[in-house]
C-alpha distance (Angstrom), angle and dihedral (degrees) to the residues before:
residue distance angle dihedral
X1 . . .
X2 3.78 . .
X3 3.84 90.7 .
X4 3.79 90.1 52.6
X5 3.77 91.4 50.0
X6 3.82 91.6 50.7
X7 3.83 90.4 47.7
X8 3.80 90.7 50.2
X9 3.79 92.1 50.1
X10 3.83 90.9 48.3
X11 3.80 91.6 50.6
X12 3.81 90.1 48.3
X13 3.79 91.9 51.1
X14 3.81 91.5 49.0
X15 3.80 90.8 49.5
X16 3.80 92.3 50.3
X17 3.80 91.4 48.5
X18 3.80 90.6 49.9
X19 3.81 91.5 49.3
X20 3.83 90.4 50.9
X21 3.80 92.2 47.7
X22 3.81 93.4 48.0
X23 3.82 90.9 47.5
X24 3.78 90.7 60.7
X25 3.78 96.2 43.7
X26 3.81 119.3 107.7
X27 3.80 114.0 -101.8
X28 3.80 87.7 -139.4
X29 3.79 126.6 81.1
X30 3.79 130.0 -170.8
X31 3.76 140.1 178.4
X32 3.76 135.9 165.4
X33 3.77 140.4 -175.1
X34 3.83 130.4 -169.6
X35 3.78 138.2 -159.2
X36 3.78 136.1 -178.4
X37 3.81 112.9 -125.5
X38 3.78 119.7 -162.7
X39 3.78 93.1 -138.1
X40 3.80 139.1 84.8
X41 3.85 120.3 -85.1
X42 3.82 92.0 -115.4
X43 3.80 91.0 61.3
X44 3.81 92.9 50.4
X45 3.79 92.1 43.2
X46 3.78 91.4 54.8
X47 3.80 90.1 56.7
X48 3.81 97.2 48.0
X49 3.83 101.7 38.7
X50 3.82 95.0 60.9
X51 3.81 124.9 59.8
X52 3.80 90.4 -153.2
X53 3.82 85.4 70.9
X54 3.78 95.8 38.5
X55 3.79 98.5 90.4
X56 3.79 90.9 51.6
X57 3.82 87.3 77.8
X58 3.81 106.7 10.1
X59 3.84 112.1 124.9
X60 3.80 90.6 -141.2
X61 3.81 97.8 51.7
X62 3.82 94.9 77.3
X63 3.81 95.2 46.0
X64 3.80 92.8 75.2
X65 3.81 117.0 15.6
X66 3.83 87.7 -173.3
X67 3.78 93.9 63.7
X68 3.82 111.5 131.4
X69 3.81 115.6 -131.4
X70 3.77 130.8 -168.8
X71 3.79 126.0 -168.4
X72 3.76 128.4 -163.1
X73 3.78 141.7 154.7
X74 3.77 121.9 33.8
X75 3.80 120.3 3.0
X76 3.80 90.5 -126.0
X77 3.80 140.6 -4.4
X78 3.82 125.6 25.1
X79 3.78 111.3 -0.1
X80 3.81 95.4 32.2
X81 3.80 109.7 129.3
X82 3.79 135.4 -172.7
X83 3.82 130.4 -178.2
X84 3.80 128.3 -174.8
X85 3.79 139.4 -168.5
X86 3.81 126.6 -166.1
X87 3.79 136.5 165.0
X88 3.81 89.1 -141.7
X89 3.82 109.1 98.3
X90 3.82 90.5 -143.6
X91 3.80 88.7 62.9
X92 3.80 104.6 26.8
X93 3.76 118.8 159.9
X94 3.78 133.7 -60.0
X95 3.75 144.9 112.7
X96 3.77 140.7 -114.5
X97 3.75 135.7 -167.6
X98 3.78 138.3 -173.5
X99 3.82 111.3 -104.1
X100 3.78 99.7 176.2
X101 3.79 138.9 -3.3
X102 3.78 134.9 -179.2
X103 3.74 115.1 -160.5
X104 3.84 113.1 -97.6
X105 3.85 90.1 -11.7
X106 3.77 117.3 64.6
X107 3.82 147.6 2.2
X108 3.81 125.4 -172.4
X109 3.80 122.3 -164.6
X110 3.81 131.1 -164.0
X111 3.81 115.9 -147.3
X112 3.81 142.8 -166.4
X113 3.79 125.3 -171.5
X114 3.80 117.2 -156.6
X115 3.79 109.8 -78.9
X116 3.79 94.2 -21.0
X117 3.81 110.5 131.9
X118 3.79 122.7 -137.2
X119 3.80 141.4 61.2
X120 3.81 116.8 -73.1
X121 3.76 132.7 -177.8
X122 3.77 141.5 162.2
X123 3.79 134.6 -157.7
X124 3.77 135.9 -155.5
X125 3.79 110.6 -156.0
X126 3.83 118.6 -168.3
X127 3.81 117.8 -159.2
X128 3.83 124.3 179.5
X129 3.81 112.3 -113.3
X130 3.78 131.9 -176.7
X131 3.80 87.4 -114.5
X132 3.80 94.0 47.4
X133 3.81 123.8 -83.7
X134 3.78 131.6 -8.5
X135 3.80 109.9 -144.6
X136 3.80 119.2 -161.8
X137 3.80 117.1 -169.6
X138 3.80 115.9 -163.9
X139 3.79 136.1 -172.5
X140 3.80 124.8 -158.2
X141 3.78 127.7 -175.0
X142 3.80 129.2 -178.5
X143 3.79 127.0 -176.9
X144 3.81 95.5 174.2
X145 3.79 112.2 140.1
X146 3.81 94.1 20.4
X147 3.80 123.6 126.8
X148 3.83 116.2 -80.1
X149 3.79 91.8 -103.4
X150 3.82 95.9 47.0
X151 3.80 91.4 43.8
X152 3.82 91.5 50.8
X153 3.79 91.8 49.3
X154 3.80 91.5 46.7
X155 3.81 92.1 49.8
X156 3.82 91.3 47.2
X157 3.78 93.2 51.6
X158 3.79 89.5 44.2
X159 3.81 88.4 64.7
X160 3.80 89.9 64.2
X161 3.79 99.9 32.5
X162 3.78 94.4 106.9
X163 3.79 92.7 52.6
X164 3.83 93.8 42.7
X165 3.78 100.8 41.4
X166 3.81 102.5 24.8
X167 3.83 96.7 77.9
X168 3.82 91.2 50.6
X169 3.82 90.0 51.3
X170 3.80 90.8 49.7
X171 3.78 92.1 49.5
X172 3.81 91.6 46.8
X173 3.79 93.4 50.8
X174 3.82 90.4 48.5
X175 3.83 89.2 53.1
X176 3.80 91.4 46.1
X177 3.79 89.9 50.8
X178 3.84 92.7 51.5
X179 3.79 91.6 46.6
X180 3.81 96.0 46.3
X181 3.78 93.5 46.1
X182 3.78 89.9 54.7
X183 3.80 95.9 44.5
X184 3.82 114.2 89.9
X185 3.81 116.3 -136.2
X186 3.78 116.2 -99.7
X187 3.82 111.0 -107.2
X188 3.79 113.9 -113.5
X189 3.81 109.0 -148.1
X190 3.81 91.0 -164.6
X191 3.81 91.3 64.3
X192 3.78 99.1 37.7
X193 3.79 117.5 99.9
X194 3.81 114.7 -131.7
X195 3.74 117.3 -114.6
X196 3.80 110.1 -104.6
X197 3.74 113.9 -152.2
X198 3.80 119.2 -152.1
């Protein structure tokens, strides 16, 4: 009986300590990964600004080939929308949409994941590099203003976000790199000089 009492007290102390720690954690979480792609920004931009191309490099697409996808809104750029549903817990269900895009420079996505509360977004930032294009993929989560329970859960998961999500980001960037480096640039007739025959 005494041992059980001591165990109960110990568990209570640990719980209180965890509550205090979580209370002081930031409601915001962030991670990012980068890769150098030996291709021009316009090639990469074409792959990330259109959800029809998204699953050609997405790290989650190959986890469950039976995932159901639905597309609506614009074909590319702001207004483009994709939702998904999978029985695999590593994919789950959710939706994302393009909030903002700047040609060959930047794409920002809004995201929702099942019943998970909070505001979530991601960015793809393209920077010219002597070897081609540097691509930085970011994730941002914010559970500010959520209920105490949802905020606590969001903060707790935020502690492990880098370990949980980081490997998927790395895999996705590697796939994007392979795809972009094997995708020829689209000819631009406006910049091509006509052939002059002598």
